Backbone bond lengths (Angstrom), bond angles and torsions (degrees), N, CA, C in turn:
res aa  C-N    CA-C-N  psi(-1)  N-CA   C-N-CA  omega(-1)  CA-C   N-CA-C  phi
1 M - - - 1.443 - - 1.530 108.83 -
2 K 1.302 114.70 124.26 1.452 118.92 -178.15 1.528 109.61 -100.10
3 M 1.323 115.91 144.43 1.470 120.79 178.38 1.516 108.09 -98.22
4 K 1.293 115.02 132.71 1.455 119.21 177.09 1.523 108.74 -92.11
5 G 1.268 117.01 150.01 1.458 121.36 178.56 1.519 111.23 95.90
6 K 1.324 114.36 -171.98 1.461 119.68 -177.67 1.520 110.63 -80.53
7 K 1.284 114.64 144.68 1.453 119.66 175.19 1.526 108.09 -88.13
8 R 1.328 114.20 141.00 1.467 118.18 178.33 1.521 108.49 -104.24
9 F 1.301 114.71 131.64 1.450 119.59 178.22 1.523 108.15 -114.82
10 Y 1.288 115.69 127.90 1.458 121.19 177.23 1.519 108.56 -111.34
11 R 1.261 114.87 137.40 1.448 119.18 174.97 1.517 108.35 -85.62
12 K 1.295 116.93 149.32 1.454 120.70 -179.43 1.536 109.67 -63.65
13 G 1.366 115.28 132.35 1.454 120.04 175.95 1.514 114.93 90.22
14 S 1.324 118.51 -1.99 1.466 119.28 -178.00 1.532 111.11 -67.17
15 L 1.312 116.32 -34.80 1.456 120.07 178.61 1.529 110.77 -67.68
16 T 1.302 117.05 -35.08 1.460 121.72 178.06 1.527 111.23 -65.97
17 V 1.301 116.29 -39.53 1.458 120.64 179.24 1.533 110.28 -67.07
18 E 1.326 116.31 -42.31 1.464 119.59 178.22 1.530 110.99 -63.21
19 A 1.324 116.35 -41.93 1.465 120.42 178.56 1.523 111.10 -64.60
20 A 1.315 117.24 -33.76 1.465 120.62 178.80 1.520 111.41 -65.30
21 F 1.318 117.53 -28.97 1.466 120.40 176.54 1.529 112.30 -80.56
22 I 1.314 117.04 -36.63 1.458 121.48 -173.40 1.532 113.42 -84.28
23 M 1.324 118.08 -38.38 1.463 121.83 -173.51 1.526 114.51 -60.64
24 P 1.329 121.91 -43.55 1.466 119.70 178.84 1.536 112.60 -60.94
25 V 1.305 115.89 -40.17 1.469 119.68 179.11 1.526 110.30 -66.20
26 T 1.318 116.40 -42.84 1.461 121.29 179.39 1.522 111.11 -63.25
27 L 1.312 117.49 -44.62 1.466 121.11 179.00 1.524 111.81 -65.91
28 L 1.328 116.66 -38.08 1.465 120.27 177.79 1.528 110.82 -63.45
29 L 1.322 116.60 -43.64 1.468 119.95 177.74 1.525 111.70 -64.43
30 L 1.313 117.22 -38.89 1.457 121.54 178.11 1.528 111.36 -63.52
31 L 1.328 116.75 -45.86 1.468 120.49 177.57 1.525 111.54 -63.74
32 L 1.316 116.83 -38.68 1.462 120.70 178.01 1.528 110.68 -62.04
33 L 1.315 117.53 -43.58 1.463 120.92 178.04 1.525 111.81 -64.26
34 I 1.316 117.25 -39.20 1.463 120.37 178.81 1.526 110.57 -64.47
35 Y 1.318 117.69 -46.78 1.464 120.42 -179.36 1.526 111.83 -68.07
36 L 1.311 116.93 -34.86 1.457 119.82 176.26 1.533 110.96 -65.15
37 G 1.327 116.15 -40.10 1.463 120.21 175.69 1.519 112.02 -63.59
38 L 1.336 117.23 -41.18 1.467 120.71 176.90 1.528 111.25 -63.90
39 Y 1.319 116.68 -38.94 1.465 120.67 178.88 1.526 110.38 -63.10
40 W 1.320 117.55 -46.12 1.466 120.43 179.37 1.525 111.77 -65.53
41 Y 1.322 116.52 -38.10 1.463 120.86 177.19 1.529 110.33 -61.50
42 N 1.335 116.67 -47.79 1.461 120.63 179.21 1.521 111.58 -64.04
43 M 1.327 117.20 -37.47 1.459 120.19 178.91 1.529 111.12 -65.26
44 A 1.315 116.57 -40.70 1.466 120.13 178.30 1.525 110.77 -64.25
45 L 1.331 117.71 -40.41 1.465 120.69 177.63 1.526 111.55 -64.10
46 C 1.329 116.93 -42.17 1.472 120.53 179.81 1.525 111.02 -65.78
47 T 1.319 117.23 -39.35 1.463 120.98 178.50 1.522 110.80 -64.14
48 A 1.321 117.21 -45.18 1.463 120.97 179.16 1.526 110.74 -64.08
49 F 1.332 116.65 -40.05 1.466 121.12 178.12 1.526 110.56 -59.51
50 C 1.329 116.34 -49.12 1.470 120.62 -178.62 1.525 111.20 -63.36
51 R 1.310 116.58 -45.86 1.459 120.38 -177.82 1.529 111.77 -60.73
52 D 1.321 116.41 -49.15 1.461 120.40 -178.27 1.526 111.97 -65.71
53 A 1.322 116.54 -43.24 1.466 120.02 -179.79 1.524 111.30 -65.32
54 A 1.333 117.68 -39.67 1.467 120.49 179.82 1.524 110.90 -67.16
55 R 1.316 117.43 -40.29 1.468 120.12 178.06 1.520 111.70 -62.57
56 E 1.326 116.19 -46.94 1.461 119.46 -179.48 1.517 111.47 -65.96
57 L 1.313 116.78 -39.26 1.461 120.66 -179.42 1.520 111.18 -66.73
58 A 1.326 117.63 -40.93 1.461 121.17 -179.85 1.530 111.37 -67.79
59 A 1.325 116.45 -35.76 1.457 120.42 -178.89 1.527 111.92 -82.42
60 G 1.317 117.40 -7.27 1.457 120.70 -179.22 1.513 112.79 76.53
61 Q 1.310 117.31 20.50 1.459 121.80 -178.64 1.522 110.86 -109.33
62 Q 1.300 116.29 38.29 1.466 120.98 -177.30 1.520 108.79 -67.96
63 E 1.338 115.66 99.74 1.461 120.83 -178.34 1.527 111.47 -78.36
64 K 1.299 116.53 -40.59 1.460 121.52 -179.08 1.521 109.26 -113.63
65 S 1.311 115.72 153.62 1.455 119.00 174.35 1.528 108.66 -76.15
66 L 1.306 115.42 163.92 1.464 120.01 -179.06 1.528 110.66 -64.21
67 E 1.319 117.22 -36.32 1.464 120.02 -179.31 1.525 112.10 -65.70
68 S 1.332 117.47 -40.83 1.473 118.61 178.95 1.522 110.89 -69.61
69 R 1.334 116.62 -36.11 1.471 119.85 175.15 1.528 110.30 -64.43
70 K 1.319 116.11 -40.46 1.461 121.43 -178.99 1.532 110.50 -63.82
71 K 1.338 117.13 -39.94 1.471 120.49 178.54 1.529 110.87 -64.87
72 S 1.328 116.40 -41.09 1.467 118.20 179.03 1.528 111.24 -67.98
73 L 1.338 117.38 -35.07 1.467 120.56 176.12 1.526 110.52 -66.67
74 Q 1.324 116.71 -40.44 1.466 120.97 -179.74 1.527 111.17 -60.75
75 K 1.339 117.05 -35.08 1.468 120.82 178.40 1.529 111.42 -68.29
76 Q 1.332 117.22 -31.30 1.462 120.99 -176.65 1.526 113.04 -83.27
77 L 1.318 116.64 -29.97 1.468 120.58 -177.24 1.524 110.69 -70.77
78 I 1.321 115.98 147.60 1.463 121.98 -178.47 1.530 108.80 -115.35
79 G 1.325 116.25 124.10 1.456 120.98 174.50 1.515 114.70 78.03
80 V 1.318 118.87 15.33 1.461 121.70 -178.85 1.519 108.73 -96.17
81 E 1.335 115.75 125.95 1.454 120.84 -179.16 1.528 112.02 -89.79
82 K 1.312 116.56 -41.31 1.462 120.69 -173.59 1.526 108.77 -127.27
83 L 1.336 115.63 134.05 1.465 120.91 -179.16 1.515 108.71 -136.13
84 E 1.318 116.04 126.44 1.463 121.70 176.80 1.520 108.72 -127.01
85 A 1.321 115.89 140.77 1.462 120.80 178.55 1.525 108.94 -137.89
86 E 1.319 115.49 139.80 1.463 121.65 179.01 1.512 108.78 -134.48
87 Q 1.332 115.53 149.90 1.458 119.91 175.66 1.519 109.08 -135.45
88 D 1.313 114.81 150.07 1.456 121.38 179.44 1.523 107.27 -142.49
89 A 1.316 116.80 122.72 1.465 120.45 -179.04 1.525 109.32 -124.61
90 R 1.324 115.34 129.57 1.464 122.14 176.13 1.514 107.97 -134.13
91 E 1.314 116.50 124.12 1.464 123.47 -179.74 1.522 110.51 47.20
92 Q 1.320 118.09 -108.55 1.457 120.78 -178.37 1.519 112.27 -113.03
93 K 1.332 116.17 23.49 1.458 121.08 178.84 1.526 108.61 -124.47
94 A 1.306 115.71 145.11 1.460 120.23 -179.53 1.521 109.65 -139.91
95 E 1.340 114.20 153.30 1.461 120.57 177.70 1.528 107.63 -140.20
96 V 1.313 115.86 130.68 1.467 121.50 178.95 1.528 107.31 -127.54
97 S 1.320 116.07 133.18 1.464 119.74 177.88 1.529 109.77 -129.87
98 V 1.325 114.46 147.85 1.468 121.78 -179.33 1.521 108.00 -133.23
99 M 1.335 115.60 137.04 1.454 120.82 173.58 1.529 107.75 -128.53
100 A 1.312 116.00 125.38 1.460 121.47 179.81 1.516 108.80 -127.66
101 E 1.329 115.73 139.25 1.463 120.98 177.21 1.523 108.65 -109.00
102 M 1.311 115.09 123.01 1.455 121.82 -178.86 1.526 108.32 -110.86
103 A 1.316 116.47 125.43 1.463 120.94 -175.77 1.529 110.86 -96.60
104 F 1.335 114.89 143.03 1.458 121.76 172.45 1.518 107.01 -105.19
105 P 1.332 117.76 115.17 1.463 119.92 -171.03 1.527 115.24 -66.37
106 F 1.312 119.67 -36.18 1.455 120.53 -174.21 1.524 112.30 -81.13
107 V 1.304 116.86 -31.04 1.457 120.84 -176.65 1.524 111.45 -95.50
108 Q 1.313 116.52 -16.57 1.457 124.19 -177.87 1.523 111.39 57.19
109 K 1.318 115.11 44.59 1.458 122.79 174.81 1.515 107.66 -120.53
110 T 1.311 116.67 157.41 1.458 120.43 175.56 1.522 109.29 -119.38
111 M 1.311 114.94 141.41 1.456 120.91 173.83 1.521 107.02 -107.82
112 V 1.310 116.04 137.57 1.456 120.87 -177.44 1.522 109.01 -104.64
113 I 1.316 114.80 130.07 1.460 121.64 174.09 1.518 106.27 -105.27
114 Y 1.328 116.74 120.80 1.466 120.70 179.13 1.523 108.47 -126.67
115 Q 1.307 115.84 121.23 1.458 121.05 179.40 1.523 108.54 -127.73
116 K 1.330 115.41 140.70 1.461 121.15 177.66 1.520 107.60 -138.85
117 Q 1.315 116.50 130.57 1.459 121.42 -179.95 1.518 109.09 -129.86
118 R 1.312 114.61 141.52 1.468 121.13 176.12 1.515 108.70 -118.57
119 A 1.312 115.40 146.70 1.457 120.28 177.82 1.520 108.13 -145.24
120 G 1.292 114.79 152.59 1.457 120.64 178.03 1.511 110.41 -144.25
121 V 1.317 114.57 153.65 1.453 119.65 177.77 1.523 107.32 -89.82
122 L 1.305 115.66 133.12 1.450 121.95 -177.46 1.529 109.92 -78.85
123 D 1.301 116.39 127.56 1.462 121.24 173.93 1.519 107.03 -77.69
124 Q 1.312 117.13 105.41 1.466 121.04 -171.15 1.525 112.18 -65.12
125 R 1.317 117.12 -43.04 1.471 119.73 -178.62 1.528 110.57 -63.48
126 G 1.337 115.80 -46.13 1.466 119.57 179.22 1.518 111.70 -64.21
127 F 1.333 116.95 -37.04 1.461 121.08 178.89 1.525 110.69 -64.26
128 I 1.323 116.92 -43.11 1.464 120.94 -179.91 1.521 110.66 -65.05
129 L 1.333 117.51 -42.89 1.463 120.52 179.18 1.533 111.26 -64.10
130 K 1.322 117.16 -42.08 1.462 120.20 178.24 1.523 110.78 -65.64
131 S 1.323 117.00 -40.24 1.466 120.67 179.32 1.523 110.35 -63.73
132 R 1.315 117.01 -42.24 1.467 120.37 179.16 1.524 110.85 -62.37
133 S 1.332 116.66 -44.57 1.466 119.04 -179.25 1.530 111.00 -66.15
134 L 1.334 117.04 -37.65 1.461 120.04 177.01 1.524 111.13 -65.58
135 L 1.327 117.01 -43.79 1.467 120.27 178.96 1.523 111.36 -64.76
136 K 1.340 116.82 -39.65 1.462 120.37 178.48 1.527 110.32 -63.07
137 G 1.337 116.80 -44.29 1.459 120.49 177.99 1.518 111.85 -63.29
138 L 1.321 116.57 -38.30 1.459 121.10 179.47 1.528 111.13 -67.48
139 T 1.328 117.20 -44.95 1.475 119.54 179.30 1.519 110.79 -66.61
140 D 1.325 117.38 -35.63 1.469 119.94 176.58 1.526 110.83 -63.79
141 A 1.335 116.58 -41.84 1.469 120.53 -179.85 1.523 110.75 -66.63
142 V 1.326 117.45 -40.88 1.461 120.98 179.16 1.523 110.04 -67.17
143 G 1.351 117.39 -41.91 1.474 121.33 178.27 1.517 111.60 -62.68
144 A 1.331 117.16 -41.12 1.462 120.88 179.19 1.531 110.26 -65.37
145 A 1.326 117.29 -39.35 1.462 120.32 179.17 1.524 110.52 -66.15
146 E 1.326 117.72 -39.05 1.469 120.73 178.54 1.522 111.20 -67.37
147 E 1.341 117.37 -40.60 1.462 120.81 178.45 1.525 110.53 -63.86
148 E 1.319 116.02 -40.47 1.462 120.36 178.91 1.523 110.51 -65.63
149 K 1.311 117.03 -37.28 1.452 122.18 179.23 1.540 109.98 -67.36
150 D 1.342 116.37 -42.59 1.467 121.00 179.52 1.530 111.53 -70.28
151 A 1.321 118.27 -30.05 1.454 121.97 -176.30 1.529 112.23 -73.13
152 K 1.320 118.58 -26.41 1.472 120.43 -179.11 1.520 109.71 -73.04
153 P 1.324 115.48 131.32 1.477 117.99 176.83 1.509 109.96 -73.24
154 P 1.321 116.79 144.44 1.465 119.25 178.34 1.529 110.99 -67.50
155 I 1.281 116.58 146.05 1.477 121.32 -177.68 1.490 109.76 -89.84
């Protein structure tokens, strides 16, 4: 059986040399994607922690202390060395902030995750009064525009 076309000759070990060039880059990209995924995961956890804690603190329904919440967050986070959390509550407004330092072992750099959330309790009576005044102003403006439209004689 004869082969048509050009014959390809490979030298022994050429595939190994090519793999030696490609594999470090491939592994570096894979590790980068893994650490980026961990960073986003930790950021999402910190955001949820701040949001929930600020809502409960503003509503006065603080079931857990900040320290116990912080310990439970620390258990969920992956690769975080340092975690700080602060809360500030005034009247019906609250603010919770979290700072976490995530270390990258091979590069010896740290990435900082900083999240801050604010929450407030809605004054229902004031909200209803403001909504009524806004709706009244809107209906008055629409009524005036319709009257002006009806008042113009057709051309």
